[in-house]
C-alpha positions in Angstrom: -0.5 28.7 -25.8 2.9 27.3 -25.1 4.2 25.8 -22.0 7.6 27.0 -20.9 9.7 23.8 -19.0 10.9 24.6 -15.8 14.8 25.2 -15.6 16.6 22.1 -14.8 17.6 23.5 -11.5 14.2 24.1 -10.2 12.8 20.8 -11.5 11.2 18.5 -8.5 13.3 15.5 -7.8 12.1 12.2 -9.4 11.6 9.3 -7.3 13.2 6.2 -9.1 14.5 2.7 -7.8 16.4 0.6 -10.6 15.6 -2.4 -8.3 11.8 -1.8 -9.0 10.9 -3.5 -12.3 7.8 -3.1 -14.3 5.3 -6.1 -14.2 5.9 -8.5 -17.1 4.1 -8.0 -20.2 3.4 -11.8 -20.9 2.7 -14.0 -18.1 0.1 -16.3 -16.7 -2.8 -14.6 -14.6 -1.4 -15.8 -11.2 2.0 -14.2 -12.2 0.8 -11.3 -13.6 -1.7 -10.2 -10.7 1.0 -11.2 -8.0 3.6 -9.0 -10.4 1.2 -6.0 -10.5 0.4 -6.2 -6.7 4.1 -6.3 -5.8 4.8 -3.0 -8.1 2.2 -1.4 -6.2 3.8 -2.3 -2.8 7.3 -1.4 -4.1 5.8 1.9 -5.1 4.6 2.6 -1.5 8.1 1.9 -0.3 9.6 4.2 -2.6 7.1 7.1 -1.7 8.1 6.5 1.7 11.8 6.3 1.0 14.3 8.7 2.5 12.1 11.0 4.6 13.6 12.4 7.5 12.0 12.6 11.2 8.5 12.6 11.9 7.6 14.0 8.6 5.8 10.6 7.7 3.2 11.2 10.4 2.3 14.8 9.5 -0.8 15.8 7.4 0.7 17.7 4.9 -2.3 18.3 2.7 -5.0 20.1 4.6 -7.6 19.6 5.3 -7.1 16.1 4.8 -5.6 14.3 8.0 -4.0 11.7 5.8 -0.4 10.8 6.5 2.2 8.3 4.9 2.5 6.7 8.2 -1.1 6.1 8.4 -1.1 4.9 5.0 1.4 2.3 5.6 -0.7 1.3 9.1 -3.9 1.1 6.6 -2.5 -0.9 4.1 -0.9 -3.4 6.7 -4.3 -4.0 7.8 -5.9 -4.2 4.5 -3.2 -6.9 3.6 -4.2 -8.8 7.0 -7.9 -8.3 6.5 -8.2 -9.6 2.9 -5.6 -12.0 2.4 -4.7 -13.4 6.4 -8.3 -13.5 7.7 -10.7 -13.8 5.1 -9.0 -15.5 2.0 -6.5 -17.7 4.2 -8.5 -18.1 7.4 -5.5 -17.1 9.7 -6.5 -17.0 13.2 -5.3 -13.2 14.1 -6.4 -10.2 15.1 -7.3 -7.4 13.0 -4.7 -4.5 12.8 -5.5 -0.8 13.7 -9.2 -1.4 14.1 -11.6 -1.7 16.7 -15.5 -1.1 16.7 -14.9 2.0 19.4 -12.0 3.3 17.2 -12.3 2.1 13.4 -10.1 4.8 11.9 -7.0 4.4 14.3 -5.1 3.2 11.3 -5.0 6.6 10.3 -5.7 8.8 13.2 -3.6 7.1 16.4 0.0 7.1 14.9 1.6 5.8 18.3 5.1 4.4 17.6 7.3 5.5 15.0 7.1 5.1 11.1 9.9 2.5 11.0 7.8 0.0 13.5 4.8 0.6 11.4 6.7 -0.1 8.1 8.0 -3.1 9.7 4.6 -4.5 10.5 3.7 -3.8 6.9 6.6 -6.0 5.6 5.9 -8.7 7.7 2.0 -8.4 6.7 3.4 -8.4 2.9 5.5 -11.2 3.7 2.8 -13.4 4.8 0.4 -12.3 2.0 2.9 -13.6 -0.4 3.1 -16.9 1.0 -0.5 -17.0 0.9 -1.0 -16.0 -2.7 2.1 -18.3 -3.9 0.4 -21.4 -2.3 -3.0 -20.7 -4.1 -4.4 -20.6 -7.6 -6.5 -17.6 -8.8 -9.5 -19.9 -8.4 -8.9 -20.6 -4.9 -11.8 -19.1 -2.5 -12.1 -17.2 1.0 -15.0 -16.2 2.7 -16.4 -12.6 3.7 -16.6 -12.6 7.4 -19.5 -10.3 7.5 -21.7 -12.0 4.8 -20.3 -15.6 4.3 -19.9 -14.9 0.7 -17.4 -16.8 -1.3 -14.8 -14.9 -3.3 -12.0 -15.7 -5.3 -8.4 -15.1 -4.9 -8.2 -13.2 -8.3 -11.0 -11.1 -7.0 -9.0 -9.9 -3.6 -5.8 -9.5 -5.7 -7.5 -7.2 -7.9 -9.4 -5.2 -5.1 -5.7 -5.0 -3.5 -4.3 -3.7 -6.6 -6.9 -0.9 -6.7 -6.6 -0.2 -3.0 -2.9 0.4 -3.6 -3.1 2.4 -6.6 -5.9 4.8 -5.1 -3.7 5.3 -1.9 -0.5 5.6 -3.8 -2.3 8.8 -5.2 -2.6 10.0 -1.7 1.1 9.1 -1.2 2.1 11.2 -4.4 0.6 14.1 -3.0 1.9 13.7 0.4 5.5 12.8 -0.8 5.5 16.1 -3.3 4.6 18.1 0.0 7.6 16.8 1.9 10.5 17.6 -0.7 9.0 18.0 -4.0 9.9 14.4 -5.1 7.4 13.1 -7.9 7.6 10.0 -9.9 5.9 6.9 -10.8 
């Protein structure tokens, strides 16, 4: 069976950003891992760009309660947890988490989306400083177990975390306005 393409007028808009560049094809390990993580981060911003009002905070794919707002809050917390607290040993609080309310990053969407995005941007800026100052062989310590891990391990973990949640963001964004794209 041959598929007929959608007429141009009904095709959903494609999300693109000429300032977002593909990771390099040839680079050392540190530069390659950093570039892939930054590509994922930039993709998150692109998925959230140009959405009006409170649509970032709406759960648009029932029965899931995921929102773009919640994903941004979650990934801000992930940046802080893995790179700031455990790898660099920063003396700072966990974002959007408590033992009594472990899902508040996704469920308690107090404040507006722009505030959450600003917090995420600040976490990313600190993460970039940490990564730039360390080699892939440098180690951090897992808080719960005391196990050591290398920077390369946590960078791969963050790339995977972003990629997983970008799939969620794809579905949410498509529900907002039909936009798709990588």
